[in-house]
N, C-alpha and C positions, 0 to 999 in steps of 0.2 A: 227311516223305517217306513213301511206301508202298514197302516194300522186300521183295523175295523173297530168301530165303536157301536155296539148295539144300544138302542135307546139314545142315540146321539142327538136327536132333536129335542130332548128334554132340557131342563134347567142345567143340570150338572154336565150331561153329555155334550151339550153345545159349547160350554166353556172349555171342556177338554179338547174338542175339535179345534177351537181357536188356538189353544196352547200349542198343540202338536204341529199344526200348520205354521204357526209363528216361529217354530223352531226347525223348519225346513223338512218336515215329514209329509208323507202323503196320507190322507185320511179318507176313509169310507164310512159314512154314517148309514146305519140300518135302523129303521124305525117303522112301526105300524101306525104311528100318530094317534094312538088311543089317548095318551096323556101328553105326548110330545107335540111340538108345533113347528111348522115350517118357518114361521117368522123368526125363530131362534137361530136358524142357520141360513136364512135367505141371503145374508151378506157374503156367504161363503161360495155360492154357486158360480160366480165368475172366476174363482180360483182354479186353475187347471190341475192343481194337486188335490182337489176335493171332488168327491162324488157321493151321490145319495141313492140308496136302494130302499124303496118302500116294501117292507116284508115283515111278516110275523115270525119272530125267532123261535116260536114254539113248533113251527113247521120245518120241513127240510130247508136248509139254507145253503146257498152256494155263492161263492165269490170267485170269479176267475182271477188267475194270476197269483203271484206270491203274496203271503201275509207274514209279517214279522211279529205282530201282536194282535190278539183278539181280546178286546176289553168289553166284558159283558155287563152293561149298565142298564139294560132294559128291565123295567119293572115299574108298576105304580108305586109311589113312594110317600104318600100322605095318608093319614087316617081316613079322609073322605074317599080317596081313590080306592083303597082296599076294602072299604065298607060297600062301595057301589060295585066293585069289580073283584069279588073274592076269588072266583074260580080262575079268571085270567091271571090274578096275582100268584096263585098257587102254580098255575101252568108255566108261567114265565120263569119262576124259580126252579121248577123241576124240569119240565120238557125243554124250556128255553136254555137252561144251563147245559143240559145234555147235548142239545144241538150245537151250541157254541163251543163246547169242549170238543165235540167230534170234528168240527171245522178246524179248530186250532191243532188238533192231533194230526189231521190230514195235511195241514200246511206246515207242520213242524214249527208252529209259532208259540210264543209265550202267551199264556192265558191269564187274564186278570179278572177276578170276580169282584164286583161291587157288593160287598156285604154291608152290614149295618150294626149300629149299637143296639138295635132292637133284638139281636140275638141274646142279649143279656136280660131281656124282659124287664120286669120291675125289680131291679137288682137289690140284693141284700148286702152287697159289698160296694163301697164308694170310696175312691174312684174305682172304675172297672178296669182291671188288667186283662190282657188277652187270655190269661190262664183261667179266668172265671168262667164257669160253665153256664151261668145264667139262671134265671127264675122266670120261666115262661109258662103261660097257660095255653096249652096246645089247642084247646077247644073254645077259647074266648074269641071275641070279635077281632082282636089284633093278631090272633094266632095264625091267620092265613099268611100274613106278611112275615111274622117272626119265624114260623116253621119253614116257610119257603126258603128263607135265607139260610137257616140252619141246615136244611137239606142240601142247598146249593153248595155250602161249604164242605159238607161231607162228601158230595160227589166230586168236587174239585180235588179234594185230598185223595180220593180213591183213584182218580185218573193220574195224579202225581205219583202215587205209590205203585200202581199196577202198570201204567204205561210209561213211567219215568218222564212224565211231561213237566216242563218248567211252568210253574204256576205262581201267581201272586193273589193274595186275598186282602183287601182293604176293608176294614170295619169303619164305616163312615158315621161320624157323630153329627149332631144337628148343624146344618149348613144353611146359609142364607146369602142373598145377593141379587143382582139384576137377573131378569128372566124367570124369576119365580112367578107362578100364576097368582093372580089376585085372590082367587077363591079356592086355593088348594087345601085349605084346612089347617095349615101349620101356623104357629103363633105369629111369626114375624110378618108374613104377608097379610094375615087377618088383621093384626093390630094397625099396620100402616094404612091399609085400605079404610078401616073404620075411622082412624084418626084424621085422615085427609078429608073424609066426608063429614067430619064432626059428629059421628055416631058413637055410641058407647062402645068401649073396648070390652069384648067378651073374654073373661077369665074363668076357666073351669076350676072347680074346687075353691079353696081359699087363696090360691095363687102362691102358696109356699113351695110347691113342687119346683124342682130345679131343672135347668137345661144348660148346656155349654155350647155357645154359639160360635161357629167358625165361619169366617168370611170365605166366599167361594174361591178367590184367587189363592188363598193360603192352602185350601184343601187340594186344589189342582196341583200346586207345587209338590205337596206331599205324595199325591198319587203318582205323579211323574217320577219322583225319586224312587218310589217303591217299584214301579215298573222296571226301572233301570238297575235295580238291585238284584241280589241273588236270594232274597228272603222268600221262603216257600210257605211259611206259617202266617196266620193272620196278624195284621198290624193295625192298631188303632190310629186313625188320623182324625183329630178334632182339637178343639180349644179347651184346655183344662180349666179355664176361668168359669166358675160355676155361678149362675144367677138364678134367682127365683123368677117365675113367670110374671109375678107382680112387678118386679124391678124392670123387666124388659118392657112391660106395658107403660110404666111411668116414664121410662127413658124415651120411648117413641112419642108419647104425648108431648114431652118437652121439646124434642128435636123438630117436631112438626108444628110447634106452637099451636096445638089444637086445644079446643075447649072441651074435648071429649072427657067423659068420666069413665070409670071402670065399673062394670057390672059383673056379678058373680053367678055362675050357673053350676049345676051338679057336675061332678067329676065323671068323665066317661069310664066305662069298665076297663080295668087293667091299665089305666093310664100310669106310666112310671112316675114314682115319687122323686127319684133322683136320676141324674144322667151327667156323668163326668168321666172323661177318658183318662186313663193312666197312659201317658205318652212316652214313657221312658224308652221303649223300644224305638219309636220314631226318632227321638232325640239322639240316642246313642248309635243306632245302626244306620240311620238315614241323614243325621245332622239336621233334622227338620224341627221347626217349631213355628207356631202361628205368629204373624207379624202385624196384621191389621187389627187395630183396636176396635172395640165395639162401636163407639160413637162414629168413627170414620166409616166403618162398614155400613152402619145404619144410614148415615147421610147419603152414601152412594146408592143404597137400595131405595131410599125415599125418593131420590132424584129420578131413578128409573120409574117408579110408580107415578110420579108427577108428570112424566113425559118430558123431562128436561135433561140436558146433557149430563151424563154421569161424570163427575170430576175424577181425574186420574188419582191413583193411589199414591200416597206420599212415600 
């Protein structure tokens, strides 16, 4: 296949580029580098099957030649990002999705949307199945991201129904691994950075809120399987093993042999109290489940943050 990945210089997009190139496909990365980084894809430039286009997907986009898949992964993706970039976050979810869908339609390509567990908001149902409509505050500080993704899903399904386009929608749950930014505001990179420096680990609220952490290689496998499937409705991809934020912090302190302590700060507005995917659809329809355990994944991520070689997955 010849695949376009918008946002491909970001954490997840760069791993997807690695995966598809490694499986013999041609990959074009499009990124405006607002939150993405060329360092994430620098190793790919010598590959003749790889190319990079610096462009803002919210503007008109053009890619010469055929495309078999358009994977729309461009978006700020952490609370710090969409607090600092609220309007670009809304624009990439709305205008960016529209432009990417138009390109896929013109090329007669499969369109994949990177959606998110944030469409469920602060859920009143746990675990969250794809049939749950969510509990989102549209005017809260997180609403710019939540509603951008909800709108993107609606537009994707409209193109599917009206234009009969082949589409895929992946609802991504909390993911971690190498190439995360040190200060992107999410728990795992924050905790690792603080622990390695011997600083207190900042936990918001009392730390009892839960997250379900999926290692990036597992997520990439799930996304690849969904792309190759015929499923046109949203599919949760994430690890159903639920942990409290306090448990994650303590595990990272232990794995880094840090003397850091945990400090507690007020919980941000609309911060979800629970987050756990119902992955029955992924299991039964894709034959997918996560395989990398938490400690193995964290050790690999810690090695990346330390600047040491990342050990291979077992």
